[in-house]
N, C-alpha and C positions, 0 to 999 in steps of 0.2 A: 669525494676527492679521494682517490686511491693513496696509500700511505707510501711515503717515498723513502728509500733506503740508501744510504750513501755506499761507495764502496769501502769495504774493510778488509785490509791486508793484515794476515796473521802468520806468526812465526813461532817456534818454541824451541825450549831447551828441555832439558830431561826433568828439570825442575819448574820451568815457568812457561808462561804464554805471554805473548805480546800481540796486542790487537792494533792497528793503526788505521783509525776513521779518516778518511779523505774528506774532512770539512775544514773550509777556509773562514777566518774570522767568526769562530763559532761562539755563540751567545747560549745562555741558560742550558748548558750542557748537564745532562741529569744522568749516572751509569747506576742502575739499581742491581745489586750483585746477591744472588742465591747460591746454595752448594753446587746447583745443576745448571743454573742460566745466568744469563746477563740481559737487563732490559735497558735500551738506549736511546736517548731522544736529546735533540740540540737544535737549534736553527743556526744556518750557516750557508756558506757558497759550496755548492757540492756539484754533482753531475747532471743535476736539474737547475742549476742556478742558484739564487737565491730564494730557500724554502726552509720548511720544517722536516727534518729528516727523523726517523727512527728505526729500529731495528731489536729484534730479539733472537737470541741464539741460545739453544740448549746444548749444552757441552757432552763430548764424548765420555768423559769421567768426572768425578768431583773435583772441586777447586776450593781452596782455603779463601771463601767469599769475607770473612772478617778483617781480612788483610789486602783484599783488592783495591786498588787505588786507579785514578786515570789523572792525565796531565792533559792541560789545553796550553797549545801555543796558536802562533798565527796562522799556521797553516795545516794543522793537523791534530787530533786529538789521540792521545796514547793510552791505553788501558793495560795495565800492567797486573797481571794475575798468576798467583802461585799454585801449582796443582796441590792436591791434597795429597796423594801418593807420587813420588817421584818415579815418573816411568814416561818412556816415549808412546806419543798418542799416534795412532793409524790415520786420523784423522780428527778436526776441531769439534765437528758437530755430531748429534747423537744418531743421526739419521744417515745412510749412505749417500743419499742426495743433498747435495749443498745447495745453498741459494746462489744464483747466478752473480749477486754483488759481492761474494766472499771469495777473496784471492789469496794466492801465497804471497808473502812478502821475500821474495828469493834472494834481495839484498840482506837479510836477517836468518835465511833459513839455516838451520842446524838439522843433522840427522845423526842417527846413530849408526857407529861404524860397524859395518860386515855382521850386524844383526837385523834377522827381519822382525819387522813389527808385525804380531798377530793380532787380530781382533779377539775379543774375550765373549762368552756366551752373554747376550743382551735381551731385556726384557722388551718386546716390541710394543707393549702398552705404553712403556714410559718412552721409547724412542718416537713414536707416534702418537703423543699424548692427545692432541688436537682430533686428529681422524679418529682416534679410540672412542673419544668422548661424544663425536659426531654418531659413530655408528650405535654406541649404546643410547644415545637419544631417539636414533631412528627405532630400534628393536624394542626398548623398553618404554620410551614416551620421556623418559627422566634421565638424569645423569647422577649414578651412584656417588655419593661423597663419602670420604672417611668420617668414621665417627669423630675423630679429634679435629678435624677441619671444622664440621657442622658446631662442636663444642666451642671453640674458639671463634668462631663467627658470633655466636649469641652471647658468649661471655664479652666481647668487645663492644657488639651493640648495646647490651644491658649496662655495661660501664658508663658509654656514652651518653646513653638515655638518662642515666643518674647525674652526671654532672653537668648536663642539660637542664635537667629539672633544678638543679641547683640554682644554676646561672639565671634561669628564667624566672623562679620566684625571688631573688635577690634583685633583679632588675624591676620587676613588676613592683615590689614595694618602695624600691627607690624612686621609680616614677610616681607614685602615688603620696608616698610621705616625705620626699626629698631626704636630706641629710639627717632626720629623724628616725630614719630605718637604719643606719649605720649601727647604731647602738643596739639594736633589736635583731641584728644579724644572726647571732647563734642560737636565741632563743626562737629564729624561725627554721633555720635549715641546719643547726648543729646535730640533730639525730641523725638527719639524713646523710650528712656529711661523715659521722661516725659508723655508720653502716657502710657505707661506699668503701670507706677506707679499710675497714676491716676485711672486705672481699678482696680487696688487693693482695693480701697475704696469699692467694690462690696463684698470682704470678710468681711467687717463691716456689709454689710446687710444680708449675707447668715444666720449667727445664728439668725437675729429677724424674718427671713421668714421660719425659720426651715430647711433649707438646710445643715446647718452642727450642730455640738454641740457646748455649751460653751457660753460665752458672748460676745455680741459685743464690749464691752469695750477694751478687749485685743488686738483685730487686729486694733481698730481705734487708738489706741496709738502707736503701732507698726508702720503702715502705715504713720501716720501723723509724726511721728518722723522722719521716712526717708524723707518724702516729704518737712519737714521744713528744712532740710539738700540741698535737691535739689533744692527746688525753690526760697526758700528765701536767701540762703546762697551761691547759685552757680550761677542759674539762674539769679537772680536779680543784681549780680555783676560781669560784664564782665572782669574784671581784675582776676577772678577766673577760667576762661574758660581754660587757658593754663598751671595750676599747674598740677604738677604730682599726685598731692595726689587724683583728681579726676579721673584719670585713675586707681589707685589702688582702690579706694572706689566702683568704678562701676564694676569692677573685681571680688571683694568681695561679693557684694550684688548679683552678677549674678551666681556665684558658689553657694550660699546658696538656690537661687530658682531653679537651674538647679538640685539640689537633693531634694526639698522640693516638686516640684510639678510632677514627676514621682513617687515619693512616695504616693502622694494621687490618682493618677492614678492607680496605681498598687492596692490599698486599695477599690478603687470604683470598680475595675475589678475583685476583689476577689482572686488576686492574691499575695502571700506573696515570695517576694524576698529578702532572708537573707541578701546579699550585700548591697540592696538598703536602708534597714532597718537600719543597722549596720552605712551606711553613714549619714543618716537623722538624728540619734543621737550622730554622732561623730563630724562629719565634723565642727560642731559649735565651737569645743574647740579650733582650731586654729583661725577659720575664725572670730568669734565673738570678740574675743579681738582687733584683728588688725580692724574690722570693727569700734570699738568703738575709738580706736586710730586715725585713718583716720579721722572720723567725728568729734573728738575732734580738731584736726588740722585745719580742715575746718572752724570750728567756731573761733578758736583763729587767724586764718589767716584773718578773716571778721572784728574783733574788732577795728582794725586800719581804715580800710575802712569807717566802719560806723560813727567812730568818725568825720571823714572827711566831709562825705556826710549828716550826720545826717539822714539816711533814717530809718524809721519807727519810729523815735523818736519825742514825742510831748513835745512841750516847752510853756512855759506860756509866755504872756496872749493868752487864745484862748476861744472860745465860750462856751467849755465845763468845762473851769475851772478846766483842769486836767493836768497832766504832766507824761510822760512816758520816761524812759531812756533806749533806746535799749542797749546801751553798758554794763548797769548794769545787764540787763536781760540775755545777752550772758555769762557775767560772772558767774551769778548764775545757767543757763543751764548747763554751762560747768561743774561747780562742783557737779551738781546733776548727769551729766550723766557719769562723772568718777566714783562717789563714789557708792551712793545708786542705781543709774539706772544700771551700770553694775554688782553690786551685786543681783540685784532682776533678771535681765533677765539671768544671768549664773546660778543661783540657781534654778530658774524654768526649765532651760533646763537640769541641772543635775539631778534633780527630775524627769523628763519624762525620761531620759535616763536610770535611774534606774529602773523605771517601765518597761520600754520596753526590756532593755537587762540585766537586773538584776545584774550588775555589783556591785554598790556602796553599796546596801543593803546586797548582798553575801559575800562581804569580812568583813562587820562589824558583821554580824550573823552566818559566817560559824561555829564558835565553838560552837554555841548554838544548831545547829541542826546537828551536826556530831554524829553518833551513838558511 
């Protein structure tokens, strides 16, 4: 069955784009934005009745995909997009030929007064990306991929296989030995977990070298926070190895990654999997609070051990003439993890979920956009 596309009405100002999708009673709306395109899918009542609808648009110029959102109301869906550079576009899409279902929203249309909008020189290989790929495949027998993309595909695949290995080993041992395997979790998969967690520092370097978008600061703190628990709180304290909380935190961390890496793979391969996108931006709701709780318990259990061993504690006198109380540091870390830390992480993920799935903003603004 051919893919059905809804009617889409677009308008612009110098700074923004507004796309109105003509779908009534839409369910499961997903809009996946990139700097050059949007991939949209939803179920609803459109031009062909109640059906699954989808479309993909490659924009004339770059957009600010990080702040693009969409709002679902009873009789339409509105995609609100900010242009990366404030300028008037001669058209919405990259190619001169527009899809038949794309219309101008004359009720909202704005034009630049007394200024003729001229097209910039364009790269035909980007405007006709699919056609160019088909031509390349016919001529060469394969499609040339950029080195960065090939590397990112292999990296995400390797990380997925690593976390899958950990989960399979834990699952097989639990099936065979029952609850007795919980205390042996670190002995069985601890080294594998340490290796794969160290590999995650590559994700700090990816944005530095242009392999991914965003800042390296966010992945640095995310990876370092987890490695602080793994290496300093568990690995360096043998009495923690057999604690059940290690089993639970390993499961939580692995489940998060077993959804995240396949999602990234699908994006790299240009595949939009609705269930995977929903899981990527929903599974954190139960798992993140449980992960924060388990990490907090691990830190709390380490405090008496640190008091006993004085590990990482620097006392006077010493040649540097400084002092450091590791127990006090852990207490402060625990307070920051529970209160502001959990809030920042959860609010960040809620914002991403609202952007990708459109639930939060849709509920708050539904009455403003209903006809």
